[in-house]
N, C-alpha and C positions, 0 to 999 in steps of 0.2 A: 148683072146687080143682083145683089141679095138683100132680102128685106125680112126683118125678124118681126112678128106680131107678138105684142105684150099686151098690157092693159088688163082691165077687169071684166070686160064683157064683149060676146059676139066674136072672139078670136077665129073661129072655123071660118064664120061667115066673111070675116074681114079677107082672110085667106083666099076664099074662093071668088072674091070680087078682085082682088088683086090679079090673081090667076086669069079671070075672065078677061080684065082690061088690058094686062100686059103680055099674056100668053107665055111663050117661052123665053121672052127676053128678060125675064124676072124669077128668080129662085127664091121661094117663101119658106119659112119655117115657123112653127108656132113655139114659143118658149115662155117660161114664167117671166115676171117683170125684171127680176134681177139678172137672169140669165140672157135676156134679150139686151138689156142695156151693157151688160157685160162684153156681148157679142160686137156691139158698136165699138166699145173702148179698145178692144183688142183687135179690132179690123177684120174680123170674122165676118162681119156682115156691114152693108153699106148705109142702110136706113132703118128705122124702128117706127112702127105704126101701132098704137094703142088706142082703145076706146075705154070710156067709163061713162057714167052718168053726168059727170060736170066737165069733162073734156081737158081736164088738166090733173085733177087729182089722182085717182087711181090709174088714170092712162099714162101719165108721166112721172109721178113721184119719185119713182126709181131711178128713171133716165136723169131727171133733174141731179139728184143726189149724186149719181156716178158720172154723168157727161158735162155737168154745169148747165145753168139756165140759157146761156147763149146758144147753147147747141140743140135746144129744145123749142118747139112752137106748140102752142094751143091754137088749133086752126076751126075749132068751132066750140060752142058752148051753149047750154039750155036757151034756146030762143034766139040764137045767133049762128046760123047756118055758116058753113064756110064759104068765103068769098075767093073766086079764082085769083084775083090780083094779091090778095093777101097771102095765098098759098105760095104763088109764083115768089113773092118777095121773101119768105121764109126759107125757101129753096135757095133762092139767090144770095141771101145773106149767110148761109151756111149751115143750117139747121139739119140735123141728123136724126132727131126723134119728133114725131109728130102725133099729138093727142087730138081727140075728137070724141063726140058724143056718139053712142051706139046708134041714136037715132039719125045720125047725119052720115052715117058709114057710106052708103052708097055714093053721095056726092063729095065726100071727103077723099075717098079712095081715086074716084075718077080724076078730081083736079089734081092730087098727089102723083099719080102715075103719069098724067099729062105732062106736068111740070117737070118731074124727074127725067121722063124719055126724052125730052126736046133735045133735038140735035146739037 
Protein backbone atom coordinates (compact mmCIF):
# COMPACT_ATOMS: atom_id res chain seq x y z
CA UNK A 1 0.00 0.00 0.00
CA UNK A 2 1.26 3.48 -0.87
CA UNK A 3 0.17 6.57 1.05
CA UNK A 4 0.89 10.12 -0.07
CA UNK A 5 0.98 12.88 2.50
CA UNK A 6 -0.29 16.31 1.49
CA UNK A 7 -2.03 19.00 3.52
CA UNK A 8 -0.66 22.18 5.02
CA UNK A 9 0.88 21.13 8.36
CA UNK A 10 2.98 18.42 9.99
CA UNK A 11 3.73 16.40 6.84
CA UNK A 12 6.97 14.88 8.11
CA UNK A 13 5.42 14.08 11.51
CA UNK A 14 2.49 12.36 9.78
CA UNK A 15 4.89 10.36 7.64
CA UNK A 16 6.77 9.24 10.77
CA UNK A 17 3.51 8.24 12.49
CA UNK A 18 2.43 6.18 9.48
CA UNK A 19 5.78 4.41 9.38
CA UNK A 20 5.64 3.80 13.14
CA UNK A 21 2.12 2.30 12.95
CA UNK A 22 2.41 0.37 9.68
CA UNK A 23 6.08 -0.46 9.37
CA UNK A 24 7.06 -2.04 6.07
CA UNK A 25 3.44 -2.77 5.11
CA UNK A 26 3.07 0.81 3.83
CA UNK A 27 5.20 3.00 1.58
CA UNK A 28 4.95 6.75 2.18
CA UNK A 29 5.88 9.84 0.23
CA UNK A 30 5.41 13.52 1.07
CA UNK A 31 4.16 15.67 -1.81
CA UNK A 32 2.49 18.98 -2.46
CA UNK A 33 -1.30 18.90 -2.26
CA UNK A 34 -1.66 19.00 -6.03
CA UNK A 35 0.90 16.25 -6.66
CA UNK A 36 -0.52 14.09 -3.86
CA UNK A 37 -4.08 14.32 -5.21
CA UNK A 38 -2.86 13.62 -8.74
CA UNK A 39 -1.00 10.54 -7.45
CA UNK A 40 -4.34 9.15 -6.21
CA UNK A 41 -6.15 10.05 -9.43
CA UNK A 42 -3.48 8.34 -11.56
CA UNK A 43 -3.38 5.24 -9.29
CA UNK A 44 0.26 5.99 -8.46
CA UNK A 45 -0.75 5.89 -4.77
CA UNK A 46 -3.59 4.27 -2.85
CA UNK A 47 -4.45 6.82 -0.14
CA UNK A 48 -3.92 10.49 0.72
CA UNK A 49 -3.48 11.79 4.27
CA UNK A 50 -3.45 15.53 4.91
CA UNK A 51 -3.61 17.83 7.91
CA UNK A 52 -4.43 21.49 8.36
CA UNK A 53 -5.91 23.65 11.08
CA UNK A 54 -9.55 22.89 10.18
CA UNK A 55 -9.31 19.28 8.99
CA UNK A 56 -10.97 19.93 5.64
CA UNK A 57 -9.78 23.18 4.10
CA UNK A 58 -6.05 23.09 3.44
CA UNK A 59 -5.93 19.36 4.13
CA UNK A 60 -8.40 18.35 1.43
CA UNK A 61 -9.19 21.28 -0.87
CA UNK A 62 -7.04 20.05 -3.76
CA UNK A 63 -8.08 16.42 -3.23
CA UNK A 64 -11.76 17.38 -3.32
CA UNK A 65 -11.21 19.42 -6.51
CA UNK A 66 -9.35 16.60 -8.27
CA UNK A 67 -10.96 13.44 -6.85
CA UNK A 68 -14.46 14.66 -5.97
CA UNK A 69 -16.03 15.08 -2.54
CA UNK A 70 -17.32 11.49 -2.46
CA UNK A 71 -13.74 10.14 -2.41
CA UNK A 72 -12.65 12.45 0.45
CA UNK A 73 -13.41 12.39 4.17
CA UNK A 74 -12.73 14.88 6.94
CA UNK A 75 -12.12 12.69 9.97
CA UNK A 76 -11.41 15.41 12.54
CA UNK A 77 -12.04 19.11 13.05
CA UNK A 78 -11.19 21.58 15.80
CA UNK A 79 -12.88 20.30 18.95
CA UNK A 80 -14.00 17.07 17.24
CA UNK A 81 -11.35 14.36 17.42
CA UNK A 82 -11.49 11.33 15.15
CA UNK A 83 -13.98 8.59 16.03
CA UNK A 84 -12.89 5.03 15.16
CA UNK A 85 -16.30 3.99 13.80
CA UNK A 86 -16.52 7.07 11.57
CA UNK A 87 -13.03 6.40 10.19
CA UNK A 88 -13.99 2.77 9.49
CA UNK A 89 -17.17 3.94 7.74
CA UNK A 90 -15.27 6.41 5.55
CA UNK A 91 -12.83 3.67 4.50
CA UNK A 92 -15.64 1.18 3.84
CA UNK A 93 -17.50 3.76 1.74
CA UNK A 94 -14.49 4.12 -0.55
CA UNK A 95 -12.80 7.32 0.59
CA UNK A 96 -9.25 7.65 -0.72
CA UNK A 97 -8.27 11.02 0.78
CA UNK A 98 -8.49 11.79 4.49
CA UNK A 99 -8.16 15.17 6.19
CA UNK A 100 -7.68 15.91 9.87
CA UNK A 101 -6.36 18.61 12.16
CA UNK A 102 -2.70 18.64 13.06
CA UNK A 103 -3.46 18.35 16.76
CA UNK A 104 -5.32 15.07 16.12
CA UNK A 105 -2.65 13.51 13.90
CA UNK A 106 -1.65 10.73 16.30
CA UNK A 107 -5.17 9.34 16.73
CA UNK A 108 -6.15 10.02 13.11
CA UNK A 109 -3.17 8.10 11.74
CA UNK A 110 -3.68 5.28 14.24
CA UNK A 111 -7.35 4.82 13.30
CA UNK A 112 -6.70 5.14 9.57
CA UNK A 113 -3.85 2.63 9.53
CA UNK A 114 -5.86 0.15 11.62
CA UNK A 115 -8.82 0.47 9.27
CA UNK A 116 -6.83 0.38 6.03
CA UNK A 117 -4.78 -2.65 7.07
CA UNK A 118 -7.73 -4.74 8.25
CA UNK A 119 -7.67 -8.15 6.56
